[in-house]
mmCIF file of the N, C-alpha and C atoms, coordinates in Angstrom:
data_MODEL
# 
_entry.id   MODEL 
# 
loop_
_atom_site.group_PDB 
_atom_site.id 
_atom_site.type_symbol 
_atom_site.label_atom_id 
_atom_site.label_alt_id 
_atom_site.label_comp_id 
_atom_site.label_asym_id 
_atom_site.label_entity_id 
_atom_site.label_seq_id 
_atom_site.pdbx_PDB_ins_code 
_atom_site.Cartn_x 
_atom_site.Cartn_y 
_atom_site.Cartn_z 
_atom_site.occupancy 
_atom_site.B_iso_or_equiv 
_atom_site.pdbx_formal_charge 
_atom_site.auth_seq_id 
_atom_site.auth_comp_id 
_atom_site.auth_asym_id 
_atom_site.auth_atom_id 
_atom_site.pdbx_PDB_model_num 
ATOM 1   N N  . MET A 1 1  ? 1.128   -0.583 0.006   1.00 0.00 ? 1  MET A N  1 
ATOM 2   C CA . MET A 1 1  ? -0.131  -0.057 -0.017  1.00 0.00 ? 1  MET A CA 1 
ATOM 3   C C  . MET A 1 1  ? 0.645   1.521  -0.221  1.00 0.00 ? 1  MET A C  1 
ATOM 4   N N  . ALA A 1 2  ? 2.046   1.628  0.775   1.00 0.00 ? 2  ALA A N  1 
ATOM 5   C CA . ALA A 1 2  ? 2.732   2.340  1.337   1.00 0.00 ? 2  ALA A CA 1 
ATOM 6   C C  . ALA A 1 2  ? 3.457   3.003  -0.296  1.00 0.00 ? 2  ALA A C  1 
ATOM 7   N N  . GLU A 1 3  ? 3.796   1.632  -1.150  1.00 0.00 ? 3  GLU A N  1 
ATOM 8   C CA . GLU A 1 3  ? 4.842   1.333  -2.461  1.00 0.00 ? 3  GLU A CA 1 
ATOM 9   C C  . GLU A 1 3  ? 3.924   2.019  -3.342  1.00 0.00 ? 3  GLU A C  1 
ATOM 10  N N  . ARG A 1 4  ? 2.619   2.016  -3.282  1.00 0.00 ? 4  ARG A N  1 
ATOM 11  C CA . ARG A 1 4  ? 1.654   2.389  -4.311  1.00 0.00 ? 4  ARG A CA 1 
ATOM 12  C C  . ARG A 1 4  ? 1.759   3.906  -4.190  1.00 0.00 ? 4  ARG A C  1 
ATOM 13  N N  . ARG A 1 5  ? 1.232   4.079  -2.951  1.00 0.00 ? 5  ARG A N  1 
ATOM 14  C CA . ARG A 1 5  ? 1.154   5.880  -2.889  1.00 0.00 ? 5  ARG A CA 1 
ATOM 15  C C  . ARG A 1 5  ? 2.322   6.240  -3.091  1.00 0.00 ? 5  ARG A C  1 
ATOM 16  N N  . ARG A 1 6  ? 3.911   5.688  -2.975  1.00 0.00 ? 6  ARG A N  1 
ATOM 17  C CA . ARG A 1 6  ? 4.790   6.650  -3.552  1.00 0.00 ? 6  ARG A CA 1 
ATOM 18  C C  . ARG A 1 6  ? 4.949   6.474  -4.459  1.00 0.00 ? 6  ARG A C  1 
ATOM 19  N N  . SER A 1 7  ? 4.553   5.681  -5.528  1.00 0.00 ? 7  SER A N  1 
ATOM 20  C CA . SER A 1 7  ? 4.477   5.462  -6.872  1.00 0.00 ? 7  SER A CA 1 
ATOM 21  C C  . SER A 1 7  ? 3.553   6.347  -7.705  1.00 0.00 ? 7  SER A C  1 
ATOM 22  N N  . ASP A 1 8  ? 2.240   7.008  -6.674  1.00 0.00 ? 8  ASP A N  1 
ATOM 23  C CA . ASP A 1 8  ? 1.278   7.306  -7.415  1.00 0.00 ? 8  ASP A CA 1 
ATOM 24  C C  . ASP A 1 8  ? 2.256   8.859  -7.092  1.00 0.00 ? 8  ASP A C  1 
ATOM 25  N N  . LEU A 1 9  ? 2.511   9.172  -5.928  1.00 0.00 ? 9  LEU A N  1 
ATOM 26  C CA . LEU A 1 9  ? 2.937   10.471 -5.903  1.00 0.00 ? 9  LEU A CA 1 
ATOM 27  C C  . LEU A 1 9  ? 3.968   10.351 -6.381  1.00 0.00 ? 9  LEU A C  1 
ATOM 28  N N  . ALA A 1 10 ? 4.812   10.216 -7.079  1.00 0.00 ? 10 ALA A N  1 
ATOM 29  C CA . ALA A 1 10 ? 6.164   10.016 -7.887  1.00 0.00 ? 10 ALA A CA 1 
ATOM 30  C C  . ALA A 1 10 ? 5.432   10.292 -9.189  1.00 0.00 ? 10 ALA A C  1 
ATOM 31  N N  . ARG A 1 11 ? 4.833   9.591  -9.879  1.00 0.00 ? 11 ARG A N  1 
ATOM 32  C CA . ARG A 1 11 ? 3.955   9.662  -11.337 1.00 0.00 ? 11 ARG A CA 1 
ATOM 33  C C  . ARG A 1 11 ? 3.193   11.286 -10.961 1.00 0.00 ? 11 ARG A C  1 
ATOM 34  N N  . PHE A 1 12 ? 2.816   11.671 -10.355 1.00 0.00 ? 12 PHE A N  1 
ATOM 35  C CA . PHE A 1 12 ? 1.968   12.587 -10.028 1.00 0.00 ? 12 PHE A CA 1 
ATOM 36  C C  . PHE A 1 12 ? 3.032   13.820 -10.063 1.00 0.00 ? 12 PHE A C  1 
ATOM 37  N N  . ILE A 1 13 ? 4.193   13.901 -9.603  1.00 0.00 ? 13 ILE A N  1 
ATOM 38  C CA . ILE A 1 13 ? 5.177   15.234 -9.298  1.00 0.00 ? 13 ILE A CA 1 
ATOM 39  C C  . ILE A 1 13 ? 6.071   15.137 -10.747 1.00 0.00 ? 13 ILE A C  1 
ATOM 40  N N  . VAL A 1 14 ? 6.060   14.262 -11.251 1.00 0.00 ? 14 VAL A N  1 
ATOM 41  C CA . VAL A 1 14 ? 7.033   14.107 -12.517 1.00 0.00 ? 14 VAL A CA 1 
ATOM 42  C C  . VAL A 1 14 ? 5.737   14.302 -13.748 1.00 0.00 ? 14 VAL A C  1 
ATOM 43  N N  . ASP A 1 15 ? 4.410   13.801 -13.875 1.00 0.00 ? 15 ASP A N  1 
ATOM 44  C CA . ASP A 1 15 ? 3.771   14.742 -14.920 1.00 0.00 ? 15 ASP A CA 1 
ATOM 45  C C  . ASP A 1 15 ? 3.462   15.882 -15.038 1.00 0.00 ? 15 ASP A C  1 
ATOM 46  N N  . ASN A 1 16 ? 3.304   16.482 -13.011 1.00 0.00 ? 16 ASN A N  1 
ATOM 47  C CA . ASN A 1 16 ? 3.352   18.145 -13.235 1.00 0.00 ? 16 ASN A CA 1 
ATOM 48  C C  . ASN A 1 16 ? 4.525   18.821 -13.487 1.00 0.00 ? 16 ASN A C  1 
ATOM 49  N N  . VAL A 1 17 ? 5.725   18.396 -13.421 1.00 0.00 ? 17 VAL A N  1 
ATOM 50  C CA . VAL A 1 17 ? 6.618   19.146 -13.722 1.00 0.00 ? 17 VAL A CA 1 
ATOM 51  C C  . VAL A 1 17 ? 6.974   18.878 -15.202 1.00 0.00 ? 17 VAL A C  1 
ATOM 52  N N  . THR A 1 18 ? 6.506   17.966 -15.381 1.00 0.00 ? 18 THR A N  1 
ATOM 53  C CA . THR A 1 18 ? 6.956   17.782 -17.391 1.00 0.00 ? 18 THR A CA 1 
ATOM 54  C C  . THR A 1 18 ? 5.906   18.899 -17.686 1.00 0.00 ? 18 THR A C  1 
ATOM 55  N N  . ALA A 1 19 ? 4.629   18.974 -17.674 1.00 0.00 ? 19 ALA A N  1 
ATOM 56  C CA . ALA A 1 19 ? 4.025   19.829 -18.107 1.00 0.00 ? 19 ALA A CA 1 
ATOM 57  C C  . ALA A 1 19 ? 4.651   21.259 -17.817 1.00 0.00 ? 19 ALA A C  1 
ATOM 58  N N  . LEU A 1 20 ? 4.801   21.835 -16.441 1.00 0.00 ? 20 LEU A N  1 
ATOM 59  C CA . LEU A 1 20 ? 5.439   22.954 -16.249 1.00 0.00 ? 20 LEU A CA 1 
ATOM 60  C C  . LEU A 1 20 ? 6.253   23.222 -17.462 1.00 0.00 ? 20 LEU A C  1 
ATOM 61  N N  . LEU A 1 21 ? 7.350   22.327 -17.449 1.00 0.00 ? 21 LEU A N  1 
ATOM 62  C CA . LEU A 1 21 ? 8.984   22.333 -18.308 1.00 0.00 ? 21 LEU A CA 1 
ATOM 63  C C  . LEU A 1 21 ? 8.283   22.748 -20.077 1.00 0.00 ? 21 LEU A C  1 
ATOM 64  N N  . GLU A 1 22 ? 6.929   21.565 -20.493 1.00 0.00 ? 22 GLU A N  1 
ATOM 65  C CA . GLU A 1 22 ? 6.991   22.118 -21.474 1.00 0.00 ? 22 GLU A CA 1 
ATOM 66  C C  . GLU A 1 22 ? 5.599   23.104 -22.021 1.00 0.00 ? 22 GLU A C  1 
ATOM 67  N N  . GLY A 1 23 ? 5.395   23.721 -20.589 1.00 0.00 ? 23 GLY A N  1 
ATOM 68  C CA . GLY A 1 23 ? 4.485   24.563 -20.799 1.00 0.00 ? 23 GLY A CA 1 
ATOM 69  C C  . GLY A 1 23 ? 3.137   24.525 -21.306 1.00 0.00 ? 23 GLY A C  1 
ATOM 70  N N  . ASN A 1 24 ? 2.421   23.315 -20.727 1.00 0.00 ? 24 ASN A N  1 
ATOM 71  C CA . ASN A 1 24 ? 1.429   23.047 -20.999 1.00 0.00 ? 24 ASN A CA 1 
ATOM 72  C C  . ASN A 1 24 ? 0.362   23.666 -20.185 1.00 0.00 ? 24 ASN A C  1 
ATOM 73  N N  . VAL A 1 25 ? 1.016   24.350 -19.300 1.00 0.00 ? 25 VAL A N  1 
ATOM 74  C CA . VAL A 1 25 ? 0.027   24.393 -18.168 1.00 0.00 ? 25 VAL A CA 1 
ATOM 75  C C  . VAL A 1 25 ? -0.399  26.294 -18.169 1.00 0.00 ? 25 VAL A C  1 
ATOM 76  N N  . LEU A 1 26 ? -1.651  26.412 -18.315 1.00 0.00 ? 26 LEU A N  1 
ATOM 77  C CA . LEU A 1 26 ? -2.039  27.990 -18.994 1.00 0.00 ? 26 LEU A CA 1 
ATOM 78  C C  . LEU A 1 26 ? -2.613  28.225 -16.822 1.00 0.00 ? 26 LEU A C  1 
ATOM 79  N N  . PRO A 1 27 ? -2.413  30.064 -16.812 1.00 0.00 ? 27 PRO A N  1 
ATOM 80  C CA . PRO A 1 27 ? -3.324  30.693 -15.907 1.00 0.00 ? 27 PRO A CA 1 
ATOM 81  C C  . PRO A 1 27 ? -4.492  30.591 -16.267 1.00 0.00 ? 27 PRO A C  1 
ATOM 82  N N  . PRO A 1 28 ? -4.733  31.025 -15.254 1.00 0.00 ? 28 PRO A N  1 
ATOM 83  C CA . PRO A 1 28 ? -6.768  31.569 -15.373 1.00 0.00 ? 28 PRO A CA 1 
ATOM 84  C C  . PRO A 1 28 ? -6.668  32.183 -16.283 1.00 0.00 ? 28 PRO A C  1 
ATOM 85  N N  . THR A 1 29 ? -7.659  32.645 -17.115 1.00 0.00 ? 29 THR A N  1 
ATOM 86  C CA . THR A 1 29 ? -8.067  34.012 -17.816 1.00 0.00 ? 29 THR A CA 1 
ATOM 87  C C  . THR A 1 29 ? -8.352  35.139 -17.229 1.00 0.00 ? 29 THR A C  1 
ATOM 88  N N  . GLU A 1 30 ? -8.405  36.524 -17.350 1.00 0.00 ? 30 GLU A N  1 
ATOM 89  C CA . GLU A 1 30 ? -8.779  37.812 -15.886 1.00 0.00 ? 30 GLU A CA 1 
ATOM 90  C C  . GLU A 1 30 ? -10.729 37.469 -16.087 1.00 0.00 ? 30 GLU A C  1 
ATOM 91  N N  . ASN A 1 31 ? -11.463 37.180 -16.792 1.00 0.00 ? 31 ASN A N  1 
ATOM 92  C CA . ASN A 1 31 ? -12.803 36.729 -16.516 1.00 0.00 ? 31 ASN A CA 1 
ATOM 93  C C  . ASN A 1 31 ? -13.435 35.607 -16.307 1.00 0.00 ? 31 ASN A C  1 
ATOM 94  N N  . GLN A 1 32 ? -11.968 34.683 -15.892 1.00 0.00 ? 32 GLN A N  1 
ATOM 95  C CA . GLN A 1 32 ? -12.250 33.550 -15.185 1.00 0.00 ? 32 GLN A CA 1 
ATOM 96  C C  . GLN A 1 32 ? -11.879 34.057 -13.439 1.00 0.00 ? 32 GLN A C  1 
ATOM 97  N N  . LEU A 1 33 ? -10.999 34.736 -13.412 1.00 0.00 ? 33 LEU A N  1 
ATOM 98  C CA . LEU A 1 33 ? -10.615 35.225 -12.177 1.00 0.00 ? 33 LEU A CA 1 
ATOM 99  C C  . LEU A 1 33 ? -11.590 36.475 -11.591 1.00 0.00 ? 33 LEU A C  1 
ATOM 100 N N  . LYS A 1 34 ? -12.091 36.709 -12.767 1.00 0.00 ? 34 LYS A N  1 
ATOM 101 C CA . LYS A 1 34 ? -13.299 37.831 -11.962 1.00 0.00 ? 34 LYS A CA 1 
ATOM 102 C C  . LYS A 1 34 ? -14.349 36.773 -11.832 1.00 0.00 ? 34 LYS A C  1 
ATOM 103 N N  . TYR A 1 35 ? -14.905 35.954 -12.231 1.00 0.00 ? 35 TYR A N  1 
ATOM 104 C CA . TYR A 1 35 ? -15.856 35.120 -12.336 1.00 0.00 ? 35 TYR A CA 1 
ATOM 105 C C  . TYR A 1 35 ? -16.203 34.324 -10.874 1.00 0.00 ? 35 TYR A C  1 
ATOM 106 N N  . ALA A 1 36 ? -14.593 34.036 -10.414 1.00 0.00 ? 36 ALA A N  1 
ATOM 107 C CA . ALA A 1 36 ? -14.201 32.618 -9.439  1.00 0.00 ? 36 ALA A CA 1 
ATOM 108 C C  . ALA A 1 36 ? -14.075 34.129 -8.188  1.00 0.00 ? 36 ALA A C  1 
ATOM 109 N N  . VAL A 1 37 ? -13.516 35.553 -8.220  1.00 0.00 ? 37 VAL A N  1 
ATOM 110 C CA . VAL A 1 37 ? -13.863 36.301 -6.858  1.00 0.00 ? 37 VAL A CA 1 
ATOM 111 C C  . VAL A 1 37 ? -15.158 36.509 -6.630  1.00 0.00 ? 37 VAL A C  1 
ATOM 112 N N  . ALA A 1 38 ? -15.767 36.389 -7.617  1.00 0.00 ? 38 ALA A N  1 
ATOM 113 C CA . ALA A 1 38 ? -17.233 36.723 -6.891  1.00 0.00 ? 38 ALA A CA 1 
ATOM 114 C C  . ALA A 1 38 ? -18.150 35.434 -6.792  1.00 0.00 ? 38 ALA A C  1 
ATOM 115 N N  . ILE A 1 39 ? -17.799 34.158 -7.168  1.00 0.00 ? 39 ILE A N  1 
ATOM 116 C CA . ILE A 1 39 ? -18.359 33.264 -6.572  1.00 0.00 ? 39 ILE A CA 1 
ATOM 117 C C  . ILE A 1 39 ? -18.011 33.294 -5.182  1.00 0.00 ? 39 ILE A C  1 
ATOM 118 N N  . ALA A 1 40 ? -16.654 33.090 -5.004  1.00 0.00 ? 40 ALA A N  1 
ATOM 119 C CA . ALA A 1 40 ? -15.789 33.506 -3.519  1.00 0.00 ? 40 ALA A CA 1 
ATOM 120 C C  . ALA A 1 40 ? -16.558 34.386 -2.847  1.00 0.00 ? 40 ALA A C  1 
ATOM 121 N N  . SER A 1 41 ? -16.646 35.279 -2.992  1.00 0.00 ? 41 SER A N  1 
ATOM 122 C CA . SER A 1 41 ? -17.153 35.924 -2.110  1.00 0.00 ? 41 SER A CA 1 
ATOM 123 C C  . SER A 1 41 ? -19.056 35.822 -1.562  1.00 0.00 ? 41 SER A C  1 
ATOM 124 N N  . ALA A 1 42 ? -19.450 35.767 -2.597  1.00 0.00 ? 42 ALA A N  1 
ATOM 125 C CA . ALA A 1 42 ? -21.097 35.452 -2.813  1.00 0.00 ? 42 ALA A CA 1 
ATOM 126 C C  . ALA A 1 42 ? -21.099 33.606 -1.795  1.00 0.00 ? 42 ALA A C  1 
ATOM 127 N N  . LEU A 1 43 ? -20.487 32.811 -2.248  1.00 0.00 ? 43 LEU A N  1 
ATOM 128 C CA . LEU A 1 43 ? -20.530 31.627 -1.239  1.00 0.00 ? 43 LEU A CA 1 
ATOM 129 C C  . LEU A 1 43 ? -19.368 31.422 -0.458  1.00 0.00 ? 43 LEU A C  1 
ATOM 130 N N  . GLU A 1 44 ? -19.111 32.801 0.200   1.00 0.00 ? 44 GLU A N  1 
ATOM 131 C CA . GLU A 1 44 ? -17.779 33.189 0.987   1.00 0.00 ? 44 GLU A CA 1 
ATOM 132 C C  . GLU A 1 44 ? -17.392 31.894 1.695   1.00 0.00 ? 44 GLU A C  1 
ATOM 133 N N  . LEU A 1 45 ? -16.373 31.191 -0.122  1.00 0.00 ? 45 LEU A N  1 
ATOM 134 C CA . LEU A 1 45 ? -15.773 30.824 0.227   1.00 0.00 ? 45 LEU A CA 1 
ATOM 135 C C  . LEU A 1 45 ? -13.867 31.128 -0.164  1.00 0.00 ? 45 LEU A C  1 
ATOM 136 N N  . GLU A 1 46 ? -12.547 30.466 0.369   1.00 0.00 ? 46 GLU A N  1 
ATOM 137 C CA . GLU A 1 46 ? -11.371 30.988 -0.114  1.00 0.00 ? 46 GLU A CA 1 
ATOM 138 C C  . GLU A 1 46 ? -10.895 30.223 -0.980  1.00 0.00 ? 46 GLU A C  1 
ATOM 139 N N  . LEU A 1 47 ? -10.524 31.308 -1.998  1.00 0.00 ? 47 LEU A N  1 
ATOM 140 C CA . LEU A 1 47 ? -9.781  30.373 -3.598  1.00 0.00 ? 47 LEU A CA 1 
ATOM 141 C C  . LEU A 1 47 ? -8.507  29.711 -3.144  1.00 0.00 ? 47 LEU A C  1 
ATOM 142 N N  . PRO A 1 48 ? -8.311  28.897 -3.637  1.00 0.00 ? 48 PRO A N  1 
ATOM 143 C CA . PRO A 1 48 ? -7.183  27.960 -3.075  1.00 0.00 ? 48 PRO A CA 1 
ATOM 144 C C  . PRO A 1 48 ? -5.734  28.663 -4.050  1.00 0.00 ? 48 PRO A C  1 
ATOM 145 N N  . PRO A 1 49 ? -4.865  28.293 -3.616  1.00 0.00 ? 49 PRO A N  1 
ATOM 146 C CA . PRO A 1 49 ? -3.451  29.245 -4.840  1.00 0.00 ? 49 PRO A CA 1 
ATOM 147 C C  . PRO A 1 49 ? -3.719  28.480 -5.903  1.00 0.00 ? 49 PRO A C  1 
ATOM 148 N N  . ASP A 1 50 ? -3.610  27.658 -6.373  1.00 0.00 ? 50 ASP A N  1 
ATOM 149 C CA . ASP A 1 50 ? -3.846  26.572 -7.663  1.00 0.00 ? 50 ASP A CA 1 
ATOM 150 C C  . ASP A 1 50 ? -5.231  26.829 -8.493  1.00 0.00 ? 50 ASP A C  1 
ATOM 151 N N  . VAL A 1 51 ? -6.059  27.700 -8.020  1.00 0.00 ? 51 VAL A N  1 
ATOM 152 C CA . VAL A 1 51 ? -7.176  27.943 -8.931  1.00 0.00 ? 51 VAL A CA 1 
ATOM 153 C C  . VAL A 1 51 ? -6.625  29.051 -9.441  1.00 0.00 ? 51 VAL A C  1 
ATOM 154 N N  . LEU A 1 52 ? -5.842  30.016 -8.619  1.00 0.00 ? 52 LEU A N  1 
ATOM 155 C CA . LEU A 1 52 ? -5.730  31.438 -9.305  1.00 0.00 ? 52 LEU A CA 1 
ATOM 156 C C  . LEU A 1 52 ? -4.294  31.491 -10.005 1.00 0.00 ? 52 LEU A C  1 
ATOM 157 N N  . LYS A 1 53 ? -3.405  29.966 -10.189 1.00 0.00 ? 53 LYS A N  1 
ATOM 158 C CA . LYS A 1 53 ? -2.711  29.707 -10.518 1.00 0.00 ? 53 LYS A CA 1 
ATOM 159 C C  . LYS A 1 53 ? -2.810  29.245 -11.878 1.00 0.00 ? 53 LYS A C  1 
ATOM 160 N N  . TYR A 1 54 ? -3.500  28.281 -11.821 1.00 0.00 ? 54 TYR A N  1 
ATOM 161 C CA . TYR A 1 54 ? -3.891  27.164 -12.986 1.00 0.00 ? 54 TYR A CA 1 
ATOM 162 C C  . TYR A 1 54 ? -5.328  27.377 -13.568 1.00 0.00 ? 54 TYR A C  1 
ATOM 163 N N  . ARG A 1 55 ? -5.168  27.578 -14.811 1.00 0.00 ? 55 ARG A N  1 
ATOM 164 C CA . ARG A 1 55 ? -6.736  26.846 -15.861 1.00 0.00 ? 55 ARG A CA 1 
ATOM 165 C C  . ARG A 1 55 ? -7.446  26.107 -15.453 1.00 0.00 ? 55 ARG A C  1 
ATOM 166 N N  . ASP A 1 56 ? -6.450  24.905 -15.664 1.00 0.00 ? 56 ASP A N  1 
ATOM 167 C CA . ASP A 1 56 ? -7.667  23.335 -15.443 1.00 0.00 ? 56 ASP A CA 1 
ATOM 168 C C  . ASP A 1 56 ? -7.736  23.278 -14.020 1.00 0.00 ? 56 ASP A C  1 
ATOM 169 N N  . SER A 1 57 ? -6.847  23.747 -12.788 1.00 0.00 ? 57 SER A N  1 
ATOM 170 C CA . SER A 1 57 ? -7.971  23.835 -11.373 1.00 0.00 ? 57 SER A CA 1 
ATOM 171 C C  . SER A 1 57 ? -9.238  25.177 -11.545 1.00 0.00 ? 57 SER A C  1 
ATOM 172 N N  . MET A 1 58 ? -8.570  26.365 -12.222 1.00 0.00 ? 58 MET A N  1 
ATOM 173 C CA . MET A 1 58 ? -9.839  27.233 -12.266 1.00 0.00 ? 58 MET A CA 1 
ATOM 174 C C  . MET A 1 58 ? -11.137 26.389 -12.750 1.00 0.00 ? 58 MET A C  1 
ATOM 175 N N  . GLY A 1 59 ? -10.938 25.196 -14.057 1.00 0.00 ? 59 GLY A N  1 
ATOM 176 C CA . GLY A 1 59 ? -12.277 25.326 -14.276 1.00 0.00 ? 59 GLY A CA 1 
ATOM 177 C C  . GLY A 1 59 ? -12.858 24.009 -13.631 1.00 0.00 ? 59 GLY A C  1 
ATOM 178 N N  . VAL A 1 60 ? -12.309 23.525 -12.956 1.00 0.00 ? 60 VAL A N  1 
ATOM 179 C CA . VAL A 1 60 ? -12.701 22.699 -11.578 1.00 0.00 ? 60 VAL A CA 1 
ATOM 180 C C  . VAL A 1 60 ? -13.158 23.266 -10.935 1.00 0.00 ? 60 VAL A C  1 
ATOM 181 N N  . PHE A 1 61 ? -12.721 24.244 -10.146 1.00 0.00 ? 61 PHE A N  1 
ATOM 182 C CA . PHE A 1 61 ? -13.497 25.194 -9.321  1.00 0.00 ? 61 PHE A CA 1 
ATOM 183 C C  . PHE A 1 61 ? -14.938 25.942 -9.405  1.00 0.00 ? 61 PHE A C  1 
ATOM 184 N N  . LEU A 1 62 ? -14.592 26.056 -10.983 1.00 0.00 ? 62 LEU A N  1 
ATOM 185 C CA . LEU A 1 62 ? -15.933 27.309 -11.772 1.00 0.00 ? 62 LEU A CA 1 
ATOM 186 C C  . LEU A 1 62 ? -16.774 26.151 -11.506 1.00 0.00 ? 62 LEU A C  1 
ATOM 187 N N  . SER A 1 63 ? -16.570 25.352 -12.083 1.00 0.00 ? 63 SER A N  1 
ATOM 188 C CA . SER A 1 63 ? -17.876 23.893 -12.815 1.00 0.00 ? 63 SER A CA 1 
ATOM 189 C C  . SER A 1 63 ? -18.239 23.045 -11.274 1.00 0.00 ? 63 SER A C  1 
ATOM 190 N N  . LYS A 1 64 ? -17.543 23.457 -10.268 1.00 0.00 ? 64 LYS A N  1 
ATOM 191 C CA . LYS A 1 64 ? -18.256 22.843 -8.601  1.00 0.00 ? 64 LYS A CA 1 
ATOM 192 C C  . LYS A 1 64 ? -19.184 24.142 -7.840  1.00 0.00 ? 64 LYS A C  1 
ATOM 193 N N  . HIS A 1 65 ? -18.627 25.146 -7.962  1.00 0.00 ? 65 HIS A N  1 
ATOM 194 C CA . HIS A 1 65 ? -19.514 26.128 -7.717  1.00 0.00 ? 65 HIS A CA 1 
ATOM 195 C C  . HIS A 1 65 ? -20.290 27.233 -8.389  1.00 0.00 ? 65 HIS A C  1 
ATOM 196 N N  . ALA A 1 66 ? -20.331 26.867 -9.945  1.00 0.00 ? 66 ALA A N  1 
ATOM 197 C CA . ALA A 1 66 ? -21.351 28.219 -10.549 1.00 0.00 ? 66 ALA A CA 1 
ATOM 198 C C  . ALA A 1 66 ? -22.587 27.882 -10.223 1.00 0.00 ? 66 ALA A C  1 
ATOM 199 N N  . GLN A 1 67 ? -23.258 26.647 -10.406 1.00 0.00 ? 67 GLN A N  1 
ATOM 200 C CA . GLN A 1 67 ? -24.804 26.343 -10.274 1.00 0.00 ? 67 GLN A CA 1 
ATOM 201 C C  . GLN A 1 67 ? -25.081 27.109 -8.907  1.00 0.00 ? 67 GLN A C  1 
ATOM 202 N N  . ASN A 1 68 ? -24.514 26.467 -8.028  1.00 0.00 ? 68 ASN A N  1 
ATOM 203 C CA . ASN A 1 68 ? -24.754 26.890 -6.464  1.00 0.00 ? 68 ASN A CA 1 
ATOM 204 C C  . ASN A 1 68 ? -24.628 28.516 -6.479  1.00 0.00 ? 68 ASN A C  1 
ATOM 205 N N  . TYR A 1 69 ? -23.565 29.469 -7.058  1.00 0.00 ? 69 TYR A N  1 
ATOM 206 C CA . TYR A 1 69 ? -23.223 30.833 -7.117  1.00 0.00 ? 69 TYR A CA 1 
ATOM 207 C C  . TYR A 1 69 ? -24.515 31.486 -7.852  1.00 0.00 ? 69 TYR A C  1 
ATOM 208 N N  . HIS A 1 70 ? -25.452 30.815 -8.900  1.00 0.00 ? 70 HIS A N  1 
ATOM 209 C CA . HIS A 1 70 ? -26.432 31.199 -9.784  1.00 0.00 ? 70 HIS A CA 1 
ATOM 210 C C  . HIS A 1 70 ? -27.897 30.998 -8.866  1.00 0.00 ? 70 HIS A C  1 
ATOM 211 N N  . ARG A 1 71 ? -27.852 30.210 -8.616  1.00 0.00 ? 71 ARG A N  1 
ATOM 212 C CA . ARG A 1 71 ? -29.158 29.792 -7.500  1.00 0.00 ? 71 ARG A CA 1 
ATOM 213 C C  . ARG A 1 71 ? -29.292 30.848 -6.463  1.00 0.00 ? 71 ARG A C  1 
ATOM 214 N N  . ILE A 1 72 ? -27.785 31.731 -5.616  1.00 0.00 ? 72 ILE A N  1 
ATOM 215 C CA . ILE A 1 72 ? -28.605 32.208 -4.634  1.00 0.00 ? 72 ILE A CA 1 
ATOM 216 C C  . ILE A 1 72 ? -28.219 33.298 -5.219  1.00 0.00 ? 72 ILE A C  1 
ATOM 217 N N  . LYS A 1 73 ? -27.807 33.978 -6.041  1.00 0.00 ? 73 LYS A N  1 
ATOM 218 C CA . LYS A 1 73 ? -27.731 35.087 -6.747  1.00 0.00 ? 73 LYS A CA 1 
ATOM 219 C C  . LYS A 1 73 ? -29.242 35.650 -7.351  1.00 0.00 ? 73 LYS A C  1 
ATOM 220 N N  . ALA A 1 74 ? -29.684 34.244 -7.637  1.00 0.00 ? 74 ALA A N  1 
ATOM 221 C CA . ALA A 1 74 ? -31.451 34.604 -8.335  1.00 0.00 ? 74 ALA A CA 1 
ATOM 222 C C  . ALA A 1 74 ? -32.280 34.881 -7.151  1.00 0.00 ? 74 ALA A C  1 
ATOM 223 N N  . SER A 1 75 ? -31.962 33.971 -5.729  1.00 0.00 ? 75 SER A N  1 
ATOM 224 C CA . SER A 1 75 ? -32.664 34.263 -4.897  1.00 0.00 ? 75 SER A CA 1 
ATOM 225 C C  . SER A 1 75 ? -32.611 35.597 -4.206  1.00 0.00 ? 75 SER A C  1 
ATOM 226 N N  . LYS A 1 76 ? -31.503 36.189 -4.922  1.00 0.00 ? 76 LYS A N  1 
ATOM 227 C CA . LYS A 1 76 ? -31.269 37.775 -3.807  1.00 0.00 ? 76 LYS A CA 1 
ATOM 228 C C  . LYS A 1 76 ? -31.645 38.204 -4.709  1.00 0.00 ? 76 LYS A C  1 
ATOM 229 N N  . ASN A 1 77 ? -31.882 38.324 -5.876  1.00 0.00 ? 77 ASN A N  1 
ATOM 230 C CA . ASN A 1 77 ? -32.688 39.215 -7.188  1.00 0.00 ? 77 ASN A CA 1 
ATOM 231 C C  . ASN A 1 77 ? -34.030 38.883 -7.490  1.00 0.00 ? 77 ASN A C  1 
ATOM 232 N N  . PRO A 1 78 ? -34.774 38.586 -7.167  1.00 0.00 ? 78 PRO A N  1 
ATOM 233 C CA . PRO A 1 78 ? -36.156 38.043 -7.394  1.00 0.00 ? 78 PRO A CA 1 
ATOM 234 C C  . PRO A 1 78 ? -37.109 38.629 -8.381  1.00 0.00 ? 78 PRO A C  1 
ATOM 235 N N  . ALA A 1 79 ? -36.808 40.136 -7.863  1.00 0.00 ? 79 ALA A N  1 
ATOM 236 C CA . ALA A 1 79 ? -37.625 41.110 -9.055  1.00 0.00 ? 79 ALA A CA 1 
ATOM 237 C C  . ALA A 1 79 ? -37.219 41.172 -10.190 1.00 0.00 ? 79 ALA A C  1 
ATOM 238 N N  . ARG A 1 80 ? -36.029 40.645 -10.504 1.00 0.00 ? 80 ARG A N  1 
ATOM 239 C CA . ARG A 1 80 ? -35.610 41.051 -11.625 1.00 0.00 ? 80 ARG A CA 1 
ATOM 240 C C  . ARG A 1 80 ? -36.054 40.076 -12.495 1.00 0.00 ? 80 ARG A C  1 
ATOM 241 N N  . ASP A 1 81 ? -36.794 38.784 -12.225 1.00 0.00 ? 81 ASP A N  1 
ATOM 242 C CA . ASP A 1 81 ? -37.278 37.512 -12.948 1.00 0.00 ? 81 ASP A CA 1 
ATOM 243 C C  . ASP A 1 81 ? -38.353 38.271 -12.967 1.00 0.00 ? 81 ASP A C  1 
ATOM 244 N N  . SER A 1 82 ? -39.315 38.800 -12.024 1.00 0.00 ? 82 SER A N  1 
ATOM 245 C CA . SER A 1 82 ? -40.595 38.968 -12.393 1.00 0.00 ? 82 SER A CA 1 
ATOM 246 C C  . SER A 1 82 ? -41.654 39.520 -13.254 1.00 0.00 ? 82 SER A C  1 
ATOM 247 N N  . PRO A 1 83 ? -42.561 39.346 -13.762 1.00 0.00 ? 83 PRO A N  1 
ATOM 248 C CA . PRO A 1 83 ? -42.996 40.827 -14.485 1.00 0.00 ? 83 PRO A CA 1 
ATOM 249 C C  . PRO A 1 83 ? -43.252 41.676 -14.106 1.00 0.00 ? 83 PRO A C  1 
ATOM 250 N N  . GLN A 1 84 ? -43.048 43.612 -15.036 1.00 0.00 ? 84 GLN A N  1 
ATOM 251 C CA . GLN A 1 84 ? -43.734 44.135 -14.338 1.00 0.00 ? 84 GLN A CA 1 
ATOM 252 C C  . GLN A 1 84 ? -45.131 44.889 -15.059 1.00 0.00 ? 84 GLN A C  1 
# 
C-alpha cells in the first residue's frame, strides 16, 4: 500500500513538472478570475492558490460552484425575473 502511494506521488510529481517545463500549464483568464472572485465572495469560500495559478484548477472550481452561485444570486434578485 505504501509503495503504491509513493509510486502514485512520484508519477504525479513527474507529470506536473513535465507539464510545467513543456509550457502546457496555462494561467486562468482575467474573466475566469473575476468570476471566481464573485463566486468565492457570494458563497463565502476561500480561493485555493492553485485555482489562481492554473486554468485547469480554475475550471474545476468554477464547475463545482457556478450552479450554487447562480442559485443564490437569483434568490437575492427575485424582482429581476418577475413581470412588471
